[in-house]
DSSP file (Angstrom, degrees, kcal/mol; ACC not computed):
  #  RESIDUE AA STRUCTURE BP1 BP2  ACC     N-H-->O    O-->H-N    N-H-->O    O-->H-N    TCO  KAPPA ALPHA  PHI   PSI    X-CA   Y-CA   Z-CA
    1    1 A X     >        0   0    0      0, 0.0     4,-2.2     0, 0.0     5,-0.2   0.000 360.0 360.0 360.0 -30.8   81.4  -53.1  -95.1
    2    2 A X  H  >  +     0   0    0      1,-0.2     4,-2.7     2,-0.2     5,-0.2   0.894 360.0  51.6 -65.1 -38.3   79.7  -52.3  -91.8
    3    3 A X  H  > S+     0   0    0      2,-0.2     4,-2.6     1,-0.2    -1,-0.2   0.875 108.5  51.7 -66.3 -36.0   76.4  -53.9  -93.0
    4    4 A X  H  > S+     0   0    0      2,-0.2     4,-2.2     1,-0.2    -2,-0.2   0.935 113.2  43.6 -66.0 -45.6   78.3  -57.1  -94.0
    5    5 A X  H  X S+     0   0    0     -4,-2.2     4,-2.3     2,-0.2    -2,-0.2   0.915 115.3  48.4 -66.1 -42.5   79.9  -57.4  -90.6
    6    6 A X  H  X S+     0   0    0     -4,-2.7     4,-2.3     1,-0.2    -2,-0.2   0.898 111.5  50.8 -64.4 -39.8   76.7  -56.6  -88.7
    7    7 A X  H  X S+     0   0    0     -4,-2.6     4,-2.3    -5,-0.2    -1,-0.2   0.885 109.7  50.6 -63.9 -38.8   74.8  -59.1  -90.9
    8    8 A X  H  X S+     0   0    0     -4,-2.2     4,-2.3     2,-0.2    -2,-0.2   0.901 110.5  48.5 -65.4 -41.0   77.4  -61.8  -90.1
    9    9 A X  H  X S+     0   0    0     -4,-2.3     4,-2.6     2,-0.2    -2,-0.2   0.899 112.0  49.4 -66.0 -39.5   77.2  -61.1  -86.4
   10   10 A X  H  X S+     0   0    0     -4,-2.3     4,-2.7     2,-0.2    -2,-0.2   0.900 110.2  51.5 -64.5 -39.6   73.4  -61.3  -86.6
   11   11 A X  H  X S+     0   0    0     -4,-2.3     4,-2.1     2,-0.2    -2,-0.2   0.927 112.6  44.6 -62.7 -45.5   73.6  -64.6  -88.5
   12   12 A X  H  X S+     0   0    0     -4,-2.3     4,-2.0     2,-0.2    -2,-0.2   0.921 114.9  48.3 -66.3 -43.5   75.9  -66.1  -85.9
   13   13 A X  H  X S+     0   0    0     -4,-2.6     4,-2.5     1,-0.2    -2,-0.2   0.894 111.6  50.3 -63.2 -39.6   73.8  -64.8  -83.0
   14   14 A X  H  X S+     0   0    0     -4,-2.7     4,-2.6     2,-0.2    -1,-0.2   0.871 108.1  53.1 -65.7 -36.7   70.6  -66.1  -84.6
   15   15 A X  H  X S+     0   0    0     -4,-2.1     4,-2.3     2,-0.2    -1,-0.2   0.898 110.3  47.7 -64.5 -39.6   72.2  -69.5  -85.1
   16   16 A X  H  X S+     0   0    0     -4,-2.0     4,-2.2     2,-0.2    -2,-0.2   0.926 112.6  48.4 -66.9 -44.1   73.1  -69.7  -81.4
   17   17 A X  H  X S+     0   0    0     -4,-2.5     4,-2.1     1,-0.2    -2,-0.2   0.910 112.2  49.3 -62.4 -41.1   69.6  -68.6  -80.4
   18   18 A X  H  X S+     0   0    0     -4,-2.6     4,-2.2     1,-0.2    -1,-0.2   0.915 110.7  49.2 -65.3 -42.3   68.0  -71.2  -82.7
   19   19 A X  H  X S+     0   0    0     -4,-2.3     4,-2.9     1,-0.2     5,-0.4   0.867 110.0  51.5 -67.6 -34.3   70.2  -74.0  -81.4
   20   20 A X  H  X S+     0   0    0     -4,-2.2     4,-2.4     1,-0.2    -1,-0.2   0.902 111.3  48.8 -65.1 -39.6   69.4  -73.0  -77.8
   21   21 A X  H  < S+     0   0    0     -4,-2.1    -2,-0.2    -5,-0.2    -1,-0.2   0.862 115.6  43.3 -67.4 -35.4   65.7  -73.2  -78.8
   22   22 A X  H  < S+     0   0    0     -4,-2.2    -2,-0.2    -5,-0.1    -3,-0.2   0.945 123.6  34.3 -75.7 -48.7   66.0  -76.5  -80.5
   23   23 A X  H  < S-     0   0    0     -4,-2.9    -3,-0.2    -5,-0.2    -2,-0.2   0.924  99.3-163.4 -73.8 -44.2   68.2  -78.2  -77.8
   24   24 A X     <  -     0   0    0     -4,-2.4    -3,-0.1    -5,-0.4    -2,-0.1   0.540  29.7-141.2  73.8 139.2   66.6  -76.4  -74.9
   25   25 A X  S    S+     0   0    0     -5,-0.1    -1,-0.1     2,-0.1     2,-0.1   0.374  75.5  90.1-108.4  -0.8   67.8  -76.0  -71.4
   26   26 A X  S    S-     0   0    0      1,-0.2     2,-0.0     2,-0.1     5,-0.0  -0.355  90.2 -81.5 -90.9 172.7   64.4  -76.4  -69.9
   27   27 A X    >>  -     0   0    0      1,-0.1     4,-2.2    -2,-0.1     3,-0.5  -0.342  44.6-110.1 -66.7 155.7   62.6  -79.5  -68.7
   28   28 A X  H 3> S+     0   0    0      1,-0.2     4,-0.7     2,-0.2    -1,-0.1   0.843 118.1  53.4 -61.5 -34.4   61.0  -81.6  -71.4
   29   29 A X  H 34 S+     0   0    0      1,-0.2     4,-0.3     2,-0.2    -1,-0.2   0.837 118.0  35.7 -69.9 -31.6   57.5  -80.7  -70.2
   30   30 A X  H <> S+     0   0    0     -3,-0.5     4,-1.9     1,-0.1     3,-0.4   0.691 100.7  80.4 -91.2 -21.2   58.3  -76.9  -70.3
   31   31 A X  H  X S+     0   0    0     -4,-2.2     4,-1.7     1,-0.2    -2,-0.2   0.829  82.9  59.9 -60.3 -38.3   60.4  -77.1  -73.4
   32   32 A X  H  < S+     0   0    0     -4,-0.7    -1,-0.2     1,-0.2     4,-0.2   0.916 114.5  31.1 -62.7 -45.7   57.7  -77.2  -76.0
   33   33 A X  H >4 S+     0   0    0     -3,-0.4     3,-0.7    -4,-0.3     4,-0.3   0.920 124.5  39.9 -80.6 -44.1   56.0  -73.9  -75.1
   34   34 A X  H 3< S+     0   0    0     -4,-1.9     4,-0.4     1,-0.2     3,-0.4   0.699 108.1  59.5 -84.1 -18.9   58.9  -71.7  -73.8
   35   35 A X  T 3X S+     0   0    0     -4,-1.7     4,-0.9    -5,-0.3    -1,-0.2   0.420  85.2  77.3 -93.8   3.7   61.6  -72.7  -76.3
   36   36 A X  H <> S+     0   0    0     -3,-0.7     4,-2.6    -4,-0.2     5,-0.2   0.808  84.9  64.0 -78.4 -28.8   59.7  -71.6  -79.4
   37   37 A X  H  > S+     0   0    0     -3,-0.4     4,-2.7    -4,-0.3     5,-0.3   0.939 103.3  45.6 -62.5 -48.0   60.5  -68.0  -78.8
   38   38 A X  H  > S+     0   0    0     -4,-0.4     4,-2.4     1,-0.2    -1,-0.2   0.855 111.9  54.4 -63.5 -30.8   64.3  -68.4  -79.2
   39   39 A X  H  X S+     0   0    0     -4,-0.9     4,-2.5     2,-0.2    -2,-0.2   0.956 112.7  40.8 -65.0 -48.6   63.7  -70.5  -82.3
   40   40 A X  H  X S+     0   0    0     -4,-2.6     4,-2.4     2,-0.2    -2,-0.2   0.902 116.7  49.1 -67.4 -40.4   61.6  -67.8  -84.0
   41   41 A X  H  X S+     0   0    0     -4,-2.7     4,-2.3    -5,-0.2    -1,-0.2   0.890 112.1  50.0 -65.2 -38.2   63.9  -65.0  -82.8
   42   42 A X  H  X S+     0   0    0     -4,-2.4     4,-2.3    -5,-0.3    -2,-0.2   0.918 110.9  47.8 -66.0 -43.6   66.9  -67.0  -84.1
   43   43 A X  H  X S+     0   0    0     -4,-2.5     4,-2.4     2,-0.2    -2,-0.2   0.904 112.1  50.3 -63.8 -40.6   65.3  -67.6  -87.5
   44   44 A X  H  X S+     0   0    0     -4,-2.4     4,-2.5     1,-0.2    -1,-0.2   0.909 111.4  48.3 -63.6 -41.6   64.4  -63.9  -87.8
   45   45 A X  H  X S+     0   0    0     -4,-2.3     4,-2.5     2,-0.2    -2,-0.2   0.879 110.3  52.2 -66.3 -37.6   67.9  -62.9  -86.9
   46   46 A X  H  X S+     0   0    0     -4,-2.3     4,-2.2     2,-0.2    -2,-0.2   0.936 111.7  45.9 -62.8 -46.3   69.4  -65.4  -89.4
   47   47 A X  H  X S+     0   0    0     -4,-2.4     4,-2.5     2,-0.2    -2,-0.2   0.922 113.9  47.8 -64.5 -44.2   67.2  -64.0  -92.2
   48   48 A X  H  X S+     0   0    0     -4,-2.5     4,-2.7     1,-0.2     5,-0.2   0.895 111.1  52.4 -64.0 -38.8   68.0  -60.4  -91.3
   49   49 A X  H  X S+     0   0    0     -4,-2.5     4,-2.2     2,-0.2    -1,-0.2   0.899 110.1  47.8 -63.2 -40.9   71.7  -61.2  -91.2
   50   50 A X  H  X S+     0   0    0     -4,-2.2     4,-2.6     2,-0.2     5,-0.2   0.930 113.0  48.3 -64.8 -45.0   71.6  -62.8  -94.6
   51   51 A X  H  X S+     0   0    0     -4,-2.5     4,-2.6     1,-0.2     5,-0.3   0.929 113.0  47.1 -62.9 -45.5   69.7  -59.8  -96.1
   52   52 A X  H  X S+     0   0    0     -4,-2.7     4,-2.3     1,-0.2    -1,-0.2   0.897 112.8  50.4 -63.2 -39.4   72.1  -57.3  -94.5
   53   53 A X  H  X S+     0   0    0     -4,-2.2     4,-2.0    -5,-0.2    -2,-0.2   0.919 112.5  45.5 -64.6 -43.4   75.1  -59.3  -95.7
   54   54 A X  H  X S+     0   0    0     -4,-2.6     4,-2.1     2,-0.2    -2,-0.2   0.938 116.4  44.4 -67.1 -46.6   73.8  -59.5  -99.3
   55   55 A X  H  X S+     0   0    0     -4,-2.6     4,-1.8     1,-0.2    -1,-0.2   0.857 112.2  53.9 -67.3 -33.3   72.8  -55.8  -99.5
   56   56 A X  H  X S+     0   0    0     -4,-2.3     4,-1.2    -5,-0.3    -1,-0.2   0.880 109.7  47.4 -66.7 -37.0   76.1  -54.8  -97.9
   57   57 A X  H  < S+     0   0    0     -4,-2.0    -2,-0.2     1,-0.2    -1,-0.2   0.866 109.6  53.4 -70.8 -35.5   78.0  -56.8 -100.5
   58   58 A X  H  < S+     0   0    0     -4,-2.1    -2,-0.2     1,-0.2    -1,-0.2   0.863 109.1  49.1 -67.0 -34.2   76.0  -55.3 -103.3
   59   59 A X  H  <        0   0    0     -4,-1.8    -1,-0.2     1,-0.2    -2,-0.2   0.794 360.0 360.0 -75.2 -27.7   76.7  -51.7 -102.1
   60   60 A X     <        0   0    0     -4,-1.2    -1,-0.2    -5,-0.1    -2,-0.2   0.470 360.0 360.0 -82.8 360.0   80.5  -52.4 -101.8
C-alpha cells in the first residue's frame, strides 16, 4: 500500500512540475531553454509514479 500512495504522490507532483514547465513563469525569451527541465522532471516523475502504483497494486 505504501508504494501505491508514494506512486500517487509522485504522479501528482510530476503533473504539477510538467504543467509549470509548459505554462512557465519565466519571460517568453527565457522560457524555451529553462523550462524544459521541469517538463522532463515532471514526465519522469509521472512515469515512475505509474510504475510504482502498478507494481504496488500487483503486490497487494
